[in-house]
Every structure is written in C-alpha cells, then in structure tokens.
C-alpha positions, 0 to 999 in steps of 0.5 A: 553675288551667290553662284546659285543665284546666277545659275537660276538667273542664267537658266531663267534668262535663256528660258526667255530668249528661247520662248522669245525665239518660239515666238517670233519663229512661230510667227514667221513660219505660214501654215496653209491648209488644204483649202487654201492657198497662201501666196508669198511675193516680195523678194524672190517672186511671187509664190504660192504654197498649198497644204503646208508651210513656209517661212516668210523673212521679215522685211523682204517677203509677205504672204497672204491667205487665198481660199480655194474652197467651192463657190456656190450662189444662185444665177438669177437675172433680175430682167426678163429674158426673152426666148427665140420665140420673144416670150419673156420668162424669168429663169432661176439657175444656181451654179458651183465654181471654184478655183483652179488647182494648178500654180497658174491657175492660182496666180491668175485668180490672185491676180484678179480676186485677191483683195477682194472680198467674198461677196465681191468675187460672187457679184463679178461671177454672177454677172459673168453667168448672166451674160451668158444666161441670157445669150442661151435662153434668146436661142432656145424656145420656152419648150426647150427650157421647160422640157429640156433644162439639162441641154441648157445646162450643158450648153452654158457650161461649154460657153461660160468655160473659157471665160472662166479659165480666163479668170482662174476658176471652173465651172463644177455644175449649172443647173436650172432651178425654175422657169416662169413668165408673166402671160401664164404661157407655160401654164396655157402650154401645158393644157392640151396635154393636160386635157388629153392626160386627164382624158387618158386618165380618166379612160385608164381609170374606168379601164383600171376600174373594170379591170378591178371589178373583174380582177375582183370577181375572179378573186371572189371566184377563185376564193370561193373556189379556195374557200369551197376547196379548203372547206373540203380539205378542212372536212376531209382533215376533220374526218381524217382527224377523227379517223385518228383519234378514233383509231388512237383510242382504239389503240389505247383501248386495246392497250388498256383492255390487253394491260387489264387482261394482263393484270387480271390474269395475274390477279387471277392466278393470284386468286387461283393459288389462294383458292387452291391453298384454300380449297386444301385447307378446307379439304383438310379440315373436312377430312379431320371433321370426317375423323372427329366424325368418325371418332364420335360414330364410333364412340357413339356406336360403342355406347350404343352397342354397351347399351343395347347389351345392357338393354337386352339383360335389362329386357330380360327382366323387364316387359314390353314397355320397356323395351319399347321406350328403349327401343324409341329413346335409342331411335330418337338418339340415333335420328338425332345424331343422323340429323346432326351430322346431316345438318352438319355436312349439309351446311358444309356442303352449302357452304362450299357451294355457295364460296363455289358459286361465289368463286364462280361469279368472281372468277368468271373473267379470270380466265384460266383460273376458273377450271383450276378453281372449279376443279379443287371446289369439285373435289372440296365437294366430293370428299364433303358428299362423300364424307356425308354419305360414309357418315349417313351410311354409318348411321343407317347402319348403327340404326339398323343395327340397333334396330335389328338387335331391337327387333331381336328382343322384341322377337324374344319378348313376344315369344314369351307375350301372354294375354297381359302384354297383348292386352297392354299393347292394344291399350296403347296404341288406342290412342293413336288411333284416337288422335288419328280421328280427330285430326282432320278437326284440327285442320278446320279454320273456323266452325259456325253452329247455329241450333238452340234446345235438344235433339229429337234423340235425346243427344242435343245440338249444336256443340255438344252434339258435336262433342257427342258424335266424337265420343261416340266415333271412339267408343266404336273403336274396341268394337271394331278392333273385336270385329277385324280381329275376331278377338274379344276385349272382354276375352281377353282381359278374363285371362288376366287374373288381376284384372279378372278378380277386379272386373269380374262382376262389372265386365258387361255392366255399361257397355265396354270399360277398359283400364290399363296402366298408361289410362283410361277410355271409357265409352257408353254410348248415348252418354257425353 
C-alpha cells in the first residue's frame, strides 16, 4: 500500500480520535454560571460548585444544576384575615426570596427543593408566608394595616426569617400591596377625616381665593405702579433719545456746515485767484485798449490838426460859410469820436460794474475772498474811469483846440467881413428863428377847427386862418431884427453891389423881399 495513503489515513484517524475525546471531555466537564450551583454527589460525597467548572467522573459521580436566582411572587391568602378588632380584611403582598449564598445554605435548600420545579418551590414558600401573615394581621388593627404598612413588612421579615433560614433561604423584601374589606370599614374609616379635610380644603380654598384676590389686587396695583414708572421711564428715555437725536443732528449739521464752509472757503480761494487773474487780464486789456485809444486819439488829433491847417489855408481863400461848415463838420466828427470813446468806456465800465456786482453777490458767502475780489474790481474800475477821463479830457482838449483854431479863423474872417457876409449870416440864421416859432405847434397832438366861410378881416377862418397867422409871425422877423439891431435890411442889401443892381427898383415894392444863396424867405402882410 502506498505510504502516502497510510499517512493520510493515520492523520485522519488521529483527528477523529482527538475529536471524540474532546466531545467526551466536553460532556464530562460541567460548567456553572454565577446564578446557579452544581450539586455533585456520588464518590467523594456531596459537593457544591458555584461560578466555575467541575469534571464529573462517569459511573462514579452525578451532577445536577440548582438555580440560585431571585424568586418573586404574590402572597394573597384566599381566605379572609381577621384583625385584632375582628374585622375581616383581604391583604395582598409581594415578596422576593432567594437561596442564601453560603455552601451550607445551598446544601440545605438542595435537600428540600432540588427535585422540585420552580412553581412547586414557590407554593411551598407561599404557604409558609401566608401563615405568618395571618398571625401578624391578627395582632394589628385595620388602621395599623392601612396607615403603617411598613410596620407590617418589618414584623413579617422578623417573624419569617428563622423559618426561611431553616430552608436555606432568605427574604429580600416583603411589601403590602393592598388592604381591602367587604364591609366598607376602610372606606368609612376615612370619612370624618375626609369631611374635615374637605372643610379644611374649602377653608383653605376660600382663604386661598381671598389671598389670591388680595395678591391679584396687589399685583394689579404694583403692575399699575410699575407701568406708570415704566411709562415715566419710557417718556424720559424717549425725551433723552430725542435730545440725543437733536444733539446728534445739531453736531451733524455743525460738522456739515463746517465742511461746507471749508469747501466754500477753498472754492472762494480758487474763485478769488481766478477773479484776481481775470481782473488783472481785464486790467491789461483795458490798459491796451486805452493805449490803442490814445494812439487813435493822437492820430485823430494829428489828422484834425492837419485838417485845421488845411482849412486855415482854405479859409483864407473862401467865405465864412465854408469855414462854418468845416467847423460844424469838425465838431460833428469830434463829438462822434467823443461819443464813441465815451460809449466804449461807459460800456466797459458798465460791464466791469456788472461783473463786480455779480461777483459781489456770488462772493458774499465766500468770506475773505470778497475783499480781494472787490479790491481787484475797484482797481479795474478805477483804471477804466481813469482811462475814460483821460479819453474825455483828450477829446475835450482836442475839441477845444479845434474850436479855438476855428474861432481864430472865424475871428480873422469876421475881421474881413463886409456887408455881404453880415447879410449872409443873417439870412442863414433866419430858418432857425422860423423853426423856433413853429416848434410849439409840433407838440400839439390834435387840432380841432370848427369854422365855415370867411372872416371879417379878409384872412379867412379855420385852417387858412391858422397858416395865415404863422406867415404873419414869420413876416415880422425882419422888422424885429431891424428894431433890435437898429440896422435896416434894405441898407445892408444896398451895400452889396450885385444885389443893388438887381433889386434897386424892387426894394420896397411889396413890403420886404430877401434873396440869399441858401434859400428865399418872403413875407407880405395880408398874403397867405
């Protein structure tokens, strides 16, 4: 046979033998828990094993488990128990009993209960307990059973303990669960106390209600006082809060105003610098304009002087009318130039003044910048006024020089005047006299004439009479001149050779007739 097979078979046989041995040993080795006791009896006597293991030799020893667990059961005798008063009562109790832990007690309990079931053990113990309970109840009253059940339990333990020790047992506890009777003794026993208790309860309830109402009233009063105090505190807190808010708002407004003032101050400084620079530029512009005006003025003065010199030479060869016309032209030019310079200077002054007023209103809130801006504007206005004054002075001086030169020429011309020149002067002034006479009529807005037919003096009525009166007034001008000057116009005209030859035969034909180089004025009394 193959050795390998033999080896395997031997190993298997050994394993089987070991397994069988272990099974046998396991069955013979008895293990006991902490709630049990192993009672071993046979060869070697009786032994008690607790909480361990023991090898029981087959055929020589036997072993049996014995429970050491706590037994709890009710003790309620089916028959009535009579108290010392003779009152039949039913008592229900519960007890806990266990086997004592020492070896002798376990052996004693095993001797009495090892072959019995658990219920049989409890019945035997219950009978013993009921007998002792009957004896104890017979020594007590119903009131003792009801009011002091702990006393019953202590007496029960004291009475039953010796008998339990003889059986290897010990009583852990004994407690009365209930005490009843069929005659309502227990119920009636408490009625006086119940009535008294109810009375006391009603009194206590009334007192409690009274105290409750008093407490409620006090609480309401205290609540009202507390509410009033709380309202006062709330109003005070609100007032303080409003005060704090107002103060915070004031501080905020002050800070904002301070910041705004600082911003305006900085802005005013910037505006002041701008205004100063603008005024300086304006001053330079005005200065340059004044210089240009002075140059133009000097040029015009030179032109006027040249023109005056030219006119002086021309006047030496012409009559006074040409000199007078030249004088008027020079005056007109000088007056126009003066008006132009005056209007330019006035416009610049008004513009500067307007800017100054606008700047003054704008800078009124700018603090220290106002003085600098006003000073700069004042200097600018002073420069403008100075320039305007210088310009007007130069114009007046030029005009005066021109008028003086013209007067010199006119004086020279008057020195050379003859009768023709006087007559010419007279005739050229007569239209102004006639215009002055008719000027009041130009101020009349409306003329209403109510007239028909002709007047008694032959001059007519209505519109024809109005024009006739005007012509009569104009016709009286030569006579007025003769009256005031003492010189007859006819005599003047007779000294003019050309007029004497032409008008010698017509001098006094129809009143007065004057012919001049600039026009004709005729006046005849009675003509329209």
